[in-house]
C-alpha positions as CSV (number, residue, x, y, z in Angstrom):
1,X,0.0,0.0,0.0
2,X,2.9,2.4,0.8
3,X,4.4,1.9,-2.6
4,X,1.1,2.6,-4.3
5,X,0.7,5.7,-2.2
6,X,4.2,6.9,-3.1
7,X,3.4,6.4,-6.8
8,X,0.1,8.3,-6.3
9,X,1.8,11.4,-4.8
10,X,5.2,11.3,-6.7
11,X,3.9,13.3,-9.7
12,X,3.3,16.2,-7.3
13,X,6.9,16.4,-6.1
14,X,7.5,19.1,-8.6
15,X,4.5,21.2,-7.6
16,X,4.9,24.2,-5.3
17,X,1.4,23.4,-4.0
18,X,-1.6,21.4,-5.1
19,X,-5.2,21.1,-4.0
20,X,-7.5,18.3,-3.2
21,X,-9.4,18.8,-6.4
22,X,-6.2,18.4,-8.4
23,X,-5.5,15.2,-6.6
24,X,-8.9,13.9,-7.7
25,X,-7.8,13.8,-11.3
26,X,-5.4,10.8,-10.9
27,X,-7.9,9.3,-8.4
28,X,-10.6,9.3,-11.1
29,X,-8.2,8.0,-13.7
30,X,-7.6,4.9,-11.5
31,X,-11.2,4.6,-10.5
32,X,-10.2,5.1,-6.9
33,X,-13.0,4.9,-4.3
34,X,-13.6,8.0,-2.3
35,X,-12.7,6.2,0.9
36,X,-9.4,5.1,-0.5
37,X,-8.7,8.6,-1.8
38,X,-9.3,10.1,1.6
39,X,-7.3,7.4,3.3
40,X,-4.3,8.2,1.0
41,X,-4.4,11.8,2.0
42,X,-4.8,11.1,5.7
43,X,-1.9,8.6,5.8
44,X,0.3,10.8,3.7
45,X,-0.3,13.7,6.2
46,X,0.3,11.4,9.1
47,X,3.5,10.0,7.7
48,X,4.8,13.4,6.7
49,X,4.8,12.6,3.0
50,X,2.7,15.7,2.3
51,X,2.2,18.9,4.3
52,X,-1.1,20.7,4.8
53,X,-0.9,24.4,4.0
54,X,-4.5,25.0,4.7
55,X,-7.7,23.1,4.2
56,X,-7.5,21.2,0.9
57,X,-4.1,22.8,0.0
58,X,-0.9,20.7,0.2
59,X,2.7,20.4,-0.8
60,X,4.9,17.3,-0.8
61,X,7.6,17.2,1.9
62,X,10.2,16.6,-0.8
63,X,9.3,19.8,-2.6
64,X,9.2,21.8,0.6
65,X,12.5,20.5,1.8
66,X,14.1,21.4,-1.5
67,X,12.8,25.0,-1.4
68,X,12.3,25.9,2.3
69,X,15.1,28.4,2.4
70,X,13.9,30.2,-0.8
71,X,12.2,33.4,0.3
72,X,10.5,33.7,-3.1
73,X,8.8,30.4,-2.5
74,X,7.5,31.2,1.0
75,X,6.3,34.6,-0.3
76,X,4.5,33.0,-3.2
77,X,2.7,30.7,-0.7
78,X,1.6,33.7,1.3
79,X,0.0,35.1,-1.9
80,X,-1.7,31.7,-2.6
81,X,-3.1,31.0,0.8
82,X,-5.3,34.1,0.7
83,X,-6.2,36.0,-2.5
84,X,-6.0,38.8,-3.1
85,X,-3.1,39.8,-0.9
86,X,0.4,41.2,-1.1
87,X,3.4,41.0,1.2
88,X,3.8,44.1,3.3
89,X,4.5,45.5,6.8
90,X,7.6,44.3,8.7
91,X,8.1,41.4,6.2
92,X,8.4,43.8,3.2
93,X,10.5,46.3,5.2
94,X,12.9,43.5,6.1
95,X,13.0,42.4,2.4
96,X,14.0,45.9,1.4
97,X,16.6,46.3,4.2
98,X,14.6,49.0,5.9
99,X,13.8,47.1,9.1
100,X,15.9,44.8,11.5
101,X,15.3,41.1,11.2
102,X,12.5,39.8,13.4
103,X,13.1,37.1,16.0
104,X,10.3,34.9,14.8
105,X,9.6,34.4,11.1
106,X,6.1,35.5,10.3
107,X,5.2,36.5,6.8
108,X,2.9,39.5,7.0
109,X,0.5,40.5,4.3
110,X,-2.5,42.8,3.7
111,X,-5.8,42.0,2.0
112,X,-9.1,43.7,1.4
113,X,-10.7,40.6,2.9
114,X,-11.2,39.8,6.6
115,X,-8.1,39.3,8.7
116,X,-6.8,35.7,8.6
117,X,-3.9,33.6,9.9
118,X,-2.5,30.3,8.7
119,X,0.1,28.3,10.6
120,X,1.6,25.2,9.1
121,X,5.0,23.5,8.9
122,X,6.2,26.0,6.3
123,X,5.6,29.0,8.6
124,X,3.1,31.5,10.0
125,X,1.2,33.7,7.6
126,X,-0.8,36.7,8.9
127,X,-3.1,39.0,6.9
128,X,-4.4,42.4,8.0
129,X,-7.5,43.9,6.5
130,X,-7.0,47.2,4.6
131,X,-9.6,49.5,3.0
132,X,-10.0,48.6,-0.7
133,X,-9.0,52.1,-1.9
134,X,-5.7,51.5,-0.1
135,X,-5.2,48.1,-1.7
136,X,-2.6,49.5,-4.1
137,X,1.1,50.3,-4.3
138,X,2.4,46.7,-4.9
139,X,4.4,45.0,-7.6
140,X,5.1,41.5,-9.0
141,X,8.6,40.3,-8.0
142,X,10.4,37.6,-9.9
143,X,12.6,34.9,-8.5
144,X,12.5,31.2,-8.8
145,X,8.8,31.8,-7.8
146,X,6.8,34.9,-8.5
147,X,5.2,36.9,-5.7
148,X,3.4,40.2,-5.1
149,X,4.9,42.6,-2.6
150,X,4.3,46.2,-1.5
151,X,6.6,48.8,-3.0
152,X,8.9,50.3,-0.3
153,X,6.9,53.4,0.3
154,X,3.7,51.5,0.6
155,X,5.2,49.0,3.1
156,X,6.1,52.0,5.2
157,X,2.6,53.5,4.7
158,X,0.9,50.2,5.7
159,X,3.0,49.9,8.8
160,X,2.1,53.4,9.9
161,X,-1.6,52.8,9.0
162,X,-1.9,49.9,11.4
163,X,0.4,51.2,14.1
164,X,-1.7,54.4,14.4
165,X,-5.1,52.8,14.0
166,X,-5.6,54.2,10.5
167,X,-3.7,57.5,11.4
168,X,-6.0,58.4,14.2
169,X,-3.7,57.7,17.2
170,X,-0.1,58.2,18.3
171,X,0.8,60.2,15.1
172,X,3.9,62.3,15.7
173,X,7.1,63.5,13.9
174,X,9.3,60.9,15.4
175,X,7.1,57.9,14.5
176,X,9.3,56.6,11.7
177,X,12.3,56.6,14.0
178,X,10.3,55.1,16.9
179,X,9.3,52.2,14.7
180,X,13.0,51.7,13.8
181,X,12.4,52.1,10.0
182,X,15.5,53.0,8.2
183,X,14.6,55.3,5.3
184,X,18.2,56.2,4.3
185,X,18.4,53.5,1.6
186,X,15.2,54.7,-0.1
187,X,15.6,56.4,-3.5
188,X,14.1,59.9,-3.8
189,X,11.2,58.7,-6.0
190,X,10.0,56.3,-3.3
191,X,10.1,59.1,-0.7
192,X,8.1,61.3,-3.1
193,X,5.5,58.5,-3.6
194,X,5.2,58.2,0.2
195,X,4.6,62.0,0.6
196,X,2.0,61.8,-2.2
197,X,0.2,58.9,-0.5
198,X,0.2,60.5,2.9
199,X,-1.2,63.7,1.4
200,X,-3.8,61.9,-0.6
201,X,-5.3,59.8,2.2
202,X,-4.5,61.6,5.4
203,X,-4.4,65.1,6.9
204,X,-1.1,64.7,8.6
205,X,2.3,66.1,7.7
206,X,5.0,63.5,7.4
207,X,8.0,63.1,5.1
208,X,10.7,60.5,4.9
């Protein structure tokens, strides 16, 4: 039975993730009963052959072990686990070298949907809700895996947005320094974009 199960999951060793519905395709091909199909998944999870990312989303242990140190893979998973979303906040600031490394590795994103959190063997993924009109200022980044991440100025804006309860509390001139955000590496165009965004959506005076 183990060899049959290995054969069943082995085609997915090259997949960054797969869903239960995708698994049903080979199951139908071999006329596999539903009970056997569910048993294969259960035992593969139990034995560590596959990893559950969230309900009905999986990756093989082999694929994960081969890519677990690849930031672009983990960021792409964050995009996949909740759509639409983009990497932002401390995670994006760290990516751009604007923020010190965090002690625990949580991948932070924002979404126009309700806040969510997923924890699995690959890591912890958090999602903060943002107003739809502010769901902007991100780009597609290429690597071994593609992912969507806030532009530097938007990552700073998003961080301030949540820290100040949507710019209603604790807003002061030393806020950037207080949050330990290093803006020195930012090019002038990113600083200008930040100033434009602040002026467009808030009544506060703040420059980088």
